[in-house]
N, C-alpha and C positions, 0 to 999 in steps of 0.2 A: 299864514302863508296864502290861504285862499283869498284873503282880502287885499293882498298886494305886498305883504311884508317880504323883505329880501333876506331877513335874518332873524334868528331867535336865540337868545342866550338865557341861561338861568340866572336868577338874581344873586346867587352866591359866587358868581364869576369873579376872579381876581382882576384888579385894575389893569394890569398889563395885557391880559387876554381880552378884556373889554375894548381897550384901545385898538388892539390888532384887529378885532372883529369889526369895529366901526370903520376902520380904514379899508378892510377887505370889502365890505358892503359898498363903501363909497367908490371903490374901484370896479364895481360891477359884479363882484362875486356874491354868492349866496352863502349864508352861515346858518347851520342848524346844529345845535349842541348834540354831540354823539349819543348822549343818554336819551335823546328824543327821537333820533333817526329811526330806530327799529319800531318804536310806537307809531310814528308817522307812516312808515311803510306798511305796517299791519293795518292801519286805518284805511289806507288807499287800497290795499289788496282786498280787504273785507267790504269795500264799497261804502263804508260808514261816513266818509267825508263827502257827502253829497249835499249840495245846496238845494233846499226845498224851494219850490216856486212860491213867489209872493202873491198875495191877493191883489186885486186892482187898487184897493185902498192903500195897502202897504206900499205898492209901487208909487203912488202919488206922494205918500209921506217920504219915501226914499228920495224922490226927486227934489222935494222941498228941503230935506236935510242937506242934500248935495248943493243946493243954492245957498246954504248957510243960515237958514231960518231957525229960530229957536222953537221950542215946543209951543210956547204961547202964540208965536206968529203963525205956526202951522195950524194950530187950533182955530185961530181967527180966519185964516185963509180957507180952511176946509169946513168951517162952521161946525167944529167939534169941541168937546171939552178938553182941557189940558190932560185930564186923566185918560181919556180915550186915546189921545196922541201918544201918551206914555205907554199905554198897553200895546198899541201898534208897533212902537219902537221895540219894546221888549220881545214881542213875537218875531219881528223882523230880525233882530239881532240873533235870536236863537236859531232861526231858519238859516241865516247866513254864516253862523258860527263866528260871530264877531262880538265885540263888547264896547266899541266906541263909535261915536258919530263920525269921526274922521275916517274910520274903516268903512263905514257905510257909504260915505261920500266917494271914497276911492273905488269901492266896488261899483257904484253907479257910473262913475266916469269911465272906468275900464270897460264896463259892459257896453257903453255907448260907442266906444272906439271900434 
């Protein structure tokens, strides 16, 4: 949700509820599985859902990810090894509480707005 998702359903959801959830999100509503609502509220109340600040190098990697560059292209652009780029991404994903490049790009774009 911090990375811009408007809904979250569990993988064991039945097909009818999945379709209703997709339609609800497409109509501008937010969906959060009731089993996760209390956990999310607890995280927010406890302040554990904080986005840590990124290092200047991680910021540069994030911008290049948002441009659609691959790890190899980022490595060439920044004169780093592929492994170093991969490590920056792993650290960045952990700090931002995300797991995908698309989420990183979304985070970058929303933060720029």
